[in-house]
N, C-alpha and C positions, 0 to 999 in steps of 0.2 A: 337468571339462575341457570346453571348447567346440569341440574339433576336429570339423569337419563337423557341428556341433551346431545345434540349432534352439531358438527361443524365440518366445513369443507376440508378435505385432506388431499394428499398427493398420491397415496398408495394404499394397499390393503395389507395390514399386518396385525397379528394378534400379539398383544403384549401380556404374557401371563403374569400372575402374581409371583413376586420374587420370594426369596427365602426370608427376607427381613419383613417383619409385620407392618412396618410403616410404608412399605411399597404397595400401592393400591393398583387396581386393575383398570385398564383402558382397552377398549376394543376398537380397532380401526377397520372398518368394513368398506372396501372400495373407496368412495369419496366421502365417507363419514367417520368422524371420531365419536365414539359412544362410551359414556360412563357405564360400567357394569351395573352399578346401583347408585342410588341417590347420594350415598356417603362418599362416592368417588368423585364428587364435584371438584375438589381441590386438585386431585391427581389429573383429572381431565383437563382443567384449565392450565395446569403446569405443562402437560404434554403438548397442548396446542401451541402455547407460547414458545416452548423449546423447539418444536418442529419448524416453526416459521421465523425463528431467530437465526442469526449467523451461527454456525456450529463452532464449538470450542476447538475441535480438531477437524480438519478437512485436508487429508493427505492423499496425494495421487502419485503413483509411479508407473512408468511404462517400459516395456521391454519387447524387443523384436525377437521372435522365435521362428526359426525356419521349419515350420510345420503348418498343416492346414488348420484353420480355426475350428472346424468341427471336431477334430481329434483333441485339440487343446481344451475345448469346452467340455468334452466328455470326461477328461481327466480331472479338471477342476471341479466340475459339478458332482463328481463322486467324492463327497466330503471326506471319505476315509483315506484319501490320498494326501490330505493336508499335512499329516505328520511327516510325510516324506519331503515336503517342500518348505514348510515354515520353521524357522529356528526357534519359535516360541511354542509351537504346538507339538506335543508329544505324540498324541494319537487322537483320533476322532471316530466315533461309531454312530450309526443310525439308530435312533429311537423309533422313528417311523420313516422308512426309506423315501427319500425325495421331499421330506417335509420337516421333520424334527430330528435333532442330533445332539450329542453331548461330546465335548472335547476336553482333554486334559492338557493343561498348559504349564509353562514354567518361565521364570525369569531368574537367571543366576543359578547358584547351586542349591538354594534352599526353598525359594518361593514356588509353591505349586498350588494350582487351583483347577477346578472343573467349571465349565460354562456350558449352558444349554443354549440352543438357538433355533430359529425357524427360517426356512427358506422362503423368501418373499419375491423372488424373481427367477425364472428359469426359461429363457428363450434360447433353444438349442442353437449353438454356433454363434450367438450374438452377445448374450449377457446372462450373468448368474449372480445372485445376491442373497444375503441372509442378514438377519438381525439377531444379536445376542440378547439374552434375557437380562433383567435387573440382577445386580446393580450396574452391569456394564452398559447395556442399552446402546450398543455400537452397531452401525450398519456397515457391512462390507460388500463390495460389488466388484465384479470382474467383467470387462467387456473385451470383445474380440473383433478386430478390424482387419480386413484384407490388406496386405502390403506386398510389394514385389518380392517374390520368393518365400513368402510366409505370412506371418500374422503379427500385428501389434497387439499385445496383451496389456491392458491397463487395470491396475488394482487401485481401488479407492476405499478409504475408510472415513466415516463421518460419525462424530459423537457430539450430541447436542446437550447432554446433561452432565454436570460435574461429577467426577468420580468421588465415591464416598471416602472420607478421610482415612479410615483404617487401611483401605487398599492403597491409597497414595503413599502412606508411610511404609507399607511393605514393598512397594515398587522402589521407593527411594533407598531402602535398606538393601535391596537386591541389585543395585547398580543402575537403575533406570530413572535417575533423578530428572533427566531431561527426557520425559516420556515421548514427546513429539519426535525428537531425533531418534530415539530408540525404536519407535514404531516405523519411521521411514526406513531405517536400516533393515529392520526385519522384513518389511514389504519388498525392499530391493532384493534381499537374499532369497525370498520366496520365488520371485520371478526369475532370478538367475538360476535357481535350482530347477525350475520348469524348463528353462532354456537348455540346461545341461541334459535333462532327462530326455529331451526329444532331438537334440542335435549331436549328442555323443554317439559315435558309431558303436554298434554291438560287436562282439567278437566275430560273429558270422559275417558281418559287413566288412570287417577289416582283414578277413582271411582271403588270400588269393585263391581263385578257383583252380582246381586241378586241371592239367591239360587233358 
């Protein structure tokens, strides 16, 4: 039985209770998966199986940016900049700076939703990651690697649990029927926007100095 039980894990993340009553709570503490209470046995078992099974979505895109990785990390890790980069994110604000946030997102002209998330990795200049709450339960991660003249920025998203049917229907109606391709295109656009942000000369840079 898994009541109040524990199992080996890969990371430390808190999965809060979602808005839907059938979403139960699982606490991941360092190398342990813990059911919040005995009635969460099924949710705990489901979460463990999901985490150690091949993900439904595992998408990675990489972009070279001619800027130091420390600067790029600082920009990405301030989650409030995400609306400037991602074509799907409208805006994001901190609920608890450096830890919890809420974002407003969109697909197409009519589908809008908000999503909360938790930062689960913050290694300055190296890696930044976060996990979105139920019903999304998607892990996003950015890594920064030195390259000649700049940095290779890699964005990865992984989703282990199936999306709930009402959300799938809304995505389909909004033009994201091939959600995998839709996500890949959005991630590519995000890193391209980051590249433009740090490689496009400012007016001061393009102005010839006075003699």
